[in-house]
C-alpha positions as CSV (number, residue, x, y, z in Angstrom):
1,X,-0.2,-0.1,0.0
2,X,1.2,3.8,-0.9
3,X,2.2,5.7,2.0
4,X,1.6,9.0,2.2
5,X,2.3,9.8,6.0
6,X,2.9,8.5,8.8
7,X,0.6,11.3,10.8
8,X,-2.2,9.8,8.7
9,X,-2.0,6.5,10.6
10,X,-1.2,8.0,13.9
11,X,-4.0,10.0,14.1
12,X,-6.2,6.8,13.0
13,X,-4.2,5.0,16.0
14,X,-5.6,7.4,18.8
15,X,-8.8,8.0,17.2
16,X,-11.3,5.9,19.2
17,X,-9.6,6.5,22.9
18,X,-10.0,10.2,22.7
19,X,-13.6,10.6,21.1
20,X,-15.8,7.5,20.8
21,X,-14.7,5.8,24.3
22,X,-15.5,2.3,24.3
23,X,-17.1,2.5,27.1
24,X,-20.2,4.6,26.2
25,X,-22.7,2.1,25.3
26,X,-26.0,3.7,24.2
27,X,-29.1,1.3,25.2
28,X,-31.6,0.6,22.0
29,X,-34.0,2.5,21.2
30,X,-37.5,0.4,21.4
31,X,-39.6,2.8,20.0
32,X,-39.8,5.4,17.6
33,X,-39.9,8.4,20.3
34,X,-36.5,6.7,21.7
35,X,-35.2,6.9,18.1
36,X,-35.9,10.4,17.6
37,X,-34.6,11.4,21.3
38,X,-30.8,9.8,20.0
39,X,-31.3,12.0,16.3
40,X,-31.9,14.7,19.0
41,X,-28.8,14.2,20.8
42,X,-26.8,13.3,17.9
43,X,-28.0,16.9,16.3
44,X,-26.9,18.4,20.1
45,X,-23.5,16.5,19.7
46,X,-23.0,18.5,16.4
47,X,-23.7,21.7,17.6
48,X,-21.2,20.9,20.9
49,X,-18.5,19.8,18.1
50,X,-18.6,22.4,16.3
51,X,-18.3,24.7,19.2
52,X,-15.1,23.0,20.4
53,X,-13.6,22.6,16.4
54,X,-14.2,26.6,16.5
55,X,-12.3,27.1,19.4
56,X,-9.6,24.9,18.8
57,X,-9.4,26.9,15.4
58,X,-9.4,30.1,16.9
59,X,-6.7,28.9,19.4
60,X,-4.5,27.9,16.7
61,X,-4.5,31.1,14.5
62,X,-4.1,32.7,18.0
63,X,-0.8,30.2,18.5
64,X,0.2,30.7,15.1
65,X,0.1,34.6,15.2
66,X,2.2,34.1,18.3
67,X,4.6,32.1,16.5
68,X,5.3,34.6,14.0
69,X,5.3,37.3,16.3
70,X,7.8,35.4,18.2
71,X,10.0,34.7,15.1
72,X,10.1,38.9,13.9
73,X,11.2,39.3,17.5
74,X,13.7,37.2,17.4
75,X,15.2,38.6,14.0
76,X,14.9,41.7,15.6
77,X,16.8,40.8,18.0
78,X,19.6,39.3,16.2
79,X,19.8,42.6,14.0
80,X,19.7,44.4,17.2
81,X,22.8,42.2,18.7
82,X,24.5,42.8,15.3
83,X,24.3,46.5,16.4
84,X,25.8,46.2,19.4
85,X,28.7,44.2,18.0
86,X,29.3,47.5,15.3
87,X,28.8,49.5,18.3
88,X,31.3,47.8,20.3
89,X,33.8,47.7,17.6
90,X,33.3,51.6,16.9
91,X,33.9,51.9,20.7
92,X,36.7,49.7,20.8
93,X,38.5,51.8,18.2
94,X,37.6,55.1,19.4
95,X,39.6,54.0,23.1
96,X,42.2,53.2,20.9
97,X,42.1,56.5,19.6
98,X,41.6,58.6,22.4
99,X,44.5,56.5,24.8
100,X,47.0,57.7,22.2
101,X,45.5,61.4,22.9
102,X,45.8,60.9,26.0
103,X,49.3,59.2,26.1
104,X,50.3,62.5,24.0
105,X,49.1,65.2,26.6
106,X,50.2,63.1,29.2
107,X,53.8,63.2,27.7
108,X,53.3,67.3,27.5
109,X,52.0,67.3,31.1
110,X,54.9,65.0,32.4
111,X,57.8,66.8,30.3
112,X,57.0,70.4,31.5
113,X,56.5,69.0,35.3
114,X,60.0,67.3,34.7
115,X,61.4,70.3,32.3
116,X,60.0,73.2,34.0
117,X,62.5,75.9,33.8
118,X,62.7,74.9,29.8
119,X,58.8,75.0,29.5
120,X,58.5,78.3,31.5
121,X,61.0,80.1,28.6
122,X,59.4,78.5,26.0
123,X,56.1,79.4,27.3
124,X,57.5,83.1,28.3
125,X,57.7,84.1,24.5
126,X,54.0,82.8,24.3
127,X,52.3,83.7,27.6
128,X,51.8,87.6,28.7
129,X,52.7,86.3,32.4
130,X,53.3,83.7,34.8
131,X,49.6,83.3,35.7
132,X,49.0,82.6,31.8
133,X,51.2,80.0,31.6
134,X,49.8,78.0,35.0
135,X,46.6,78.4,32.9
136,X,47.3,76.7,30.2
137,X,49.2,74.3,32.4
138,X,45.6,74.0,33.9
139,X,43.8,73.8,30.7
140,X,46.4,70.6,29.5
141,X,44.9,68.8,32.5
142,X,41.5,69.4,31.7
143,X,42.1,68.0,28.4
144,X,43.6,64.8,30.2
145,X,40.4,64.8,32.6
146,X,38.3,65.4,29.5
147,X,39.8,62.9,27.8
148,X,39.9,60.2,30.4
149,X,36.0,60.7,30.9
150,X,35.1,60.1,27.7
151,X,37.4,56.7,27.7
152,X,35.4,55.7,30.5
153,X,32.0,56.5,28.9
154,X,33.1,54.3,25.7
155,X,34.3,51.7,28.2
156,X,31.1,52.0,29.9
157,X,29.1,51.9,26.4
158,X,30.9,48.7,25.5
159,X,29.8,46.9,28.8
160,X,26.0,48.0,28.5
161,X,26.6,46.5,24.7
162,X,27.7,43.4,26.0
163,X,25.0,43.2,28.9
164,X,22.6,43.7,25.8
165,X,23.7,40.8,23.7
166,X,24.0,38.3,26.7
167,X,19.9,39.8,27.3
168,X,18.9,39.0,23.8
169,X,20.5,36.2,23.8
170,X,18.6,35.0,27.0
171,X,15.1,36.6,25.2
172,X,15.9,34.4,22.2
173,X,16.2,31.3,23.9
174,X,13.0,32.0,25.9
175,X,11.2,33.1,22.4
176,X,12.3,29.8,21.2
177,X,11.2,28.0,24.0
178,X,7.9,29.6,23.7
179,X,7.7,28.9,20.0
180,X,8.5,25.4,20.8
181,X,5.3,25.3,23.4
182,X,3.4,27.2,20.6
183,X,4.3,25.0,17.6
184,X,3.4,21.6,20.3
185,X,-0.1,23.2,21.4
186,X,-1.1,24.2,17.8
187,X,-0.2,20.0,17.0
188,X,-2.4,19.2,20.0
189,X,-4.9,21.3,18.7
190,X,-4.8,20.1,15.3
191,X,-4.6,16.1,16.5
192,X,-8.0,17.4,18.7
193,X,-9.8,18.5,15.1
194,X,-8.8,15.7,13.0
195,X,-9.6,12.9,15.9
196,X,-13.2,13.6,14.8
197,X,-12.5,12.7,11.7
198,X,-13.0,8.4,11.7
199,X,-13.9,6.0,9.1
200,X,-17.7,6.3,9.2
201,X,-19.7,9.1,8.7
202,X,-19.6,13.0,9.7
203,X,-22.1,14.5,12.2
204,X,-24.4,15.7,9.0
205,X,-24.4,12.3,7.3
206,X,-25.6,10.3,10.6
207,X,-28.1,13.2,10.9
208,X,-29.3,12.5,7.4
209,X,-29.7,8.9,7.9
210,X,-31.4,8.8,11.0
211,X,-33.8,11.4,9.5
212,X,-34.1,8.8,6.9
213,X,-34.8,5.8,8.9
214,X,-37.4,8.4,10.8
215,X,-39.4,8.9,7.5
216,X,-39.3,4.9,6.8
217,X,-40.3,4.1,9.8
218,X,-43.2,6.7,9.8
219,X,-44.4,5.5,6.4
220,X,-44.4,2.1,7.9
221,X,-46.9,3.6,9.8
222,X,-45.0,3.3,13.2
223,X,-46.3,5.8,16.0
224,X,-44.1,7.3,18.3
225,X,-44.9,4.7,21.4
226,X,-45.1,1.7,18.8
227,X,-42.1,-0.7,19.0
228,X,-40.0,-0.8,16.0
229,X,-39.3,-4.3,15.8
230,X,-43.2,-4.8,16.1
231,X,-44.3,-1.7,13.3
232,X,-41.4,-1.8,11.0
233,X,-37.8,-3.3,11.7
234,X,-38.5,-6.5,11.8
235,X,-39.3,-6.6,8.0
236,X,-36.6,-4.9,7.1
237,X,-34.1,-7.0,8.7
238,X,-34.5,-9.8,11.1
239,X,-37.3,-10.8,8.4
240,X,-34.8,-10.7,5.9
241,X,-33.8,-13.9,4.1
242,X,-30.5,-15.3,6.5
243,X,-27.8,-16.6,5.5
244,X,-25.9,-19.4,6.8
245,X,-22.3,-17.8,7.3
246,X,-20.2,-14.7,6.0
247,X,-18.2,-15.4,3.0
248,X,-15.1,-13.1,1.9
249,X,-15.5,-9.7,0.5
250,X,-13.3,-10.4,-2.2
251,X,-11.7,-13.1,-4.1
252,X,-8.4,-12.3,-3.5
253,X,-6.9,-10.2,-0.3
254,X,-3.9,-9.5,1.8
255,X,-4.4,-8.2,5.8
256,X,-2.3,-4.8,5.6
257,X,-3.7,-4.0,8.6
258,X,-5.4,-6.0,11.0
259,X,-8.3,-5.3,13.4
260,X,-7.3,-3.5,16.8
261,X,-3.9,-2.9,15.4
262,X,-3.4,0.7,17.0
263,X,-6.9,1.0,17.8
264,X,-8.0,0.2,14.2
265,X,-11.6,-0.9,14.1
266,X,-11.4,-2.7,10.6
267,X,-9.2,-4.5,9.1
268,X,-7.4,-3.2,5.9
269,X,-7.3,-5.5,2.9
270,X,-4.6,-4.8,0.1
271,X,-3.6,-6.4,-2.7
272,X,-6.0,-5.2,-5.4
273,X,-6.2,-3.5,-7.8
274,X,-8.2,-0.2,-8.4
275,X,-11.9,-1.0,-9.2
276,X,-11.7,-4.6,-8.1
277,X,-15.2,-5.7,-7.5
278,X,-16.2,-6.3,-3.5
279,X,-18.9,-8.8,-3.4
280,X,-21.6,-8.5,-0.1
281,X,-20.4,-11.5,2.3
282,X,-24.2,-12.2,2.8
283,X,-27.6,-11.4,2.5
284,X,-28.6,-8.2,3.8
285,X,-29.9,-4.7,3.4
286,X,-28.4,-1.6,2.8
287,X,-28.7,0.4,5.9
288,X,-26.7,3.9,5.1
289,X,-24.9,5.0,1.5
290,X,-21.9,7.7,1.9
291,X,-20.1,9.7,-0.6
292,X,-17.0,11.8,0.1
293,X,-16.4,11.3,3.9
294,X,-13.4,13.0,5.0
295,X,-12.1,10.1,6.6
296,X,-13.5,6.9,4.7
297,X,-14.5,8.0,1.4
298,X,-17.0,6.5,-0.7
299,X,-18.8,4.1,2.3
300,X,-21.6,1.4,2.5
301,X,-23.3,0.4,5.8
302,X,-25.1,-3.0,5.2
303,X,-27.5,-5.1,8.0
304,X,-26.9,-9.0,8.1
305,X,-28.5,-11.8,9.6
306,X,-26.2,-14.7,9.6
307,X,-27.0,-17.8,12.0
308,X,-29.7,-16.1,13.3
309,X,-27.9,-12.9,14.9
310,X,-27.4,-9.6,13.7
311,X,-24.7,-7.7,12.0
312,X,-23.3,-4.6,10.3
313,X,-21.1,-4.5,7.8
314,X,-19.0,-1.4,6.6
315,X,-17.2,-1.2,3.9
316,X,-14.9,2.1,3.0
317,X,-12.4,3.6,0.5
318,X,-14.6,2.6,-2.3
319,X,-14.0,3.7,-6.3
320,X,-17.7,3.4,-6.8
321,X,-21.0,2.2,-5.4
322,X,-23.7,-0.1,-6.7
323,X,-26.3,-0.2,-4.2
324,X,-29.0,2.1,-3.2
325,X,-30.1,2.6,0.2
326,X,-32.6,0.1,1.7
327,X,-31.8,-1.9,-1.0
328,X,-32.3,-5.9,-0.2
329,X,-29.1,-7.4,-1.5
330,X,-28.4,-11.1,-2.1
331,X,-24.7,-13.0,-1.0
332,X,-22.3,-12.3,-3.7
333,X,-23.5,-9.3,-5.5
334,X,-21.0,-6.6,-6.1
335,X,-21.9,-4.0,-4.1
336,X,-19.2,-1.3,-5.0
337,X,-15.3,-1.4,-6.0
338,X,-11.8,-0.6,-4.3
339,X,-10.7,2.6,-3.9
340,X,-8.7,4.5,-1.6
341,X,-5.9,5.9,-4.2
342,X,-4.6,9.1,-4.2
343,X,-7.1,10.4,-6.5
344,X,-9.7,10.3,-3.8
345,X,-7.1,12.1,-1.0
346,X,-8.6,15.6,-1.7
347,X,-11.1,14.6,0.3
348,X,-10.5,11.3,2.0
349,X,-7.6,12.0,4.7
350,X,-7.9,8.5,6.3
351,X,-6.3,6.2,3.2
352,X,-2.1,5.7,2.2
353,X,-3.2,3.6,-0.6
354,X,-5.6,1.8,-2.6
355,X,-7.2,-0.9,0.0
356,X,-10.9,-1.9,1.1
357,X,-11.8,-0.8,4.9
358,X,-14.0,-3.8,6.1
359,X,-15.0,-4.1,9.4
360,X,-18.0,-6.4,10.6
361,X,-20.2,-5.2,14.1
362,X,-22.5,-6.8,16.4
363,X,-26.0,-5.9,15.9
364,X,-27.8,-3.1,13.5
365,X,-26.2,0.3,13.5
366,X,-28.5,3.2,12.9
367,X,-31.3,0.6,13.8
368,X,-33.8,0.6,16.5
369,X,-35.6,-2.2,18.1
370,X,-34.0,-4.4,20.5
371,X,-30.8,-5.3,18.0
372,X,-30.1,-1.7,16.9
373,X,-28.1,0.9,18.2
374,X,-27.0,4.7,16.9
375,X,-24.0,5.3,19.1
376,X,-20.7,5.4,17.0
377,X,-18.5,4.3,20.1
378,X,-21.2,1.2,20.3
379,X,-20.4,0.6,17.2
380,X,-16.5,0.5,16.7
381,X,-16.7,-1.3,20.2
382,X,-18.9,-4.4,18.6
383,X,-16.6,-4.3,15.0
384,X,-14.6,-6.8,17.5
385,X,-16.5,-9.2,15.7
386,X,-14.1,-8.9,12.9
387,X,-11.2,-10.6,14.7
388,X,-13.3,-13.5,14.9
389,X,-12.2,-15.9,12.0
390,X,-15.3,-17.8,12.3
391,X,-17.6,-15.1,11.7
392,X,-15.7,-13.2,8.7
393,X,-13.8,-16.4,7.3
394,X,-10.9,-13.9,7.6
395,X,-7.8,-14.6,9.8
396,X,-7.2,-11.5,11.8
397,X,-3.7,-11.3,11.2
398,X,-1.2,-8.6,9.0
399,X,0.1,-10.5,6.0
400,X,-2.5,-13.0,6.3
401,X,-4.2,-13.7,2.3
402,X,-6.3,-15.6,0.9
403,X,-8.4,-17.2,-2.6
404,X,-11.4,-17.5,-2.8
405,X,-13.9,-16.1,-1.3
């Protein structure tokens, strides 16, 4: 199977644990009113899901802006460090010049002090009096003091810029750490959003399917307080022609990912070309058809009664679907074809290459009555039936292959 991104597999491996806890099991909706109540709960869950998603997206934007600002500050700090280095170099050059100037002035002063008579004679020609000569000596002292003050100022400027470099470097370390924290949070939030995508139906699809079931029940004459088994559901599922066992959905297959591996709630079957026919593994009724799900792509759900027990089959990542919702299908009928290649990646985010995601779950998912349930977590828990070779006819082991249905 082609591999696009390991992140997709990691997302799928964590999927059900966080958002579909296996401990959450809803009771069967035995009346139409109870089924409608479950529909209302799903709509409420959708609103809560949308709220949490919107909040997560807003926080992601906030963190991304913080990352941009932090990177800009780091760049600004790096520029300031370079400027500080330039100022230090300039100050050091000025210190060299001032030191030479001070050295010359000190030499003159020292010479005047050691050879005061000669200097006095020299200055005598230029000075009108001894007091003027002393004033000239005082000026030399002031020049020395002024130059020394400049040296001190330059030295202080160097130390200030050195401290500034240290501070900016520390700031950049803190900013870099903050960026890492922001990026980690963004990843967590993105994963939080992605975990809403699972092999199956989104809230909109599920609501539509449940509303369609309500219409079917009502069309069959079912009232709010009537038993779903009695008024309609037995006719649709339990009353259908039963199968003695499940056959395999493909003539050839190789298990590329087993049920339960990293939390995977189905088995992935590879080794077939795009468009390879998928067969109904038992007599059954099409419970739902989903097109272009964000995780699963084109999907078929079917209800089966095998050896007197109720099951739901899930077939995902299909290139084409050959059946309609509510249609009764006999065992061996081609219900669709294999897909999941790169041509569907723009909408199906949970496939890494050509394969069939196949699951068999206990009970009737989306159904009512004693064997029915609408909770996705119940469905994923019930897909444990996929791992039972006696039910599926397939060994739940990666790499296991077969020929013949």
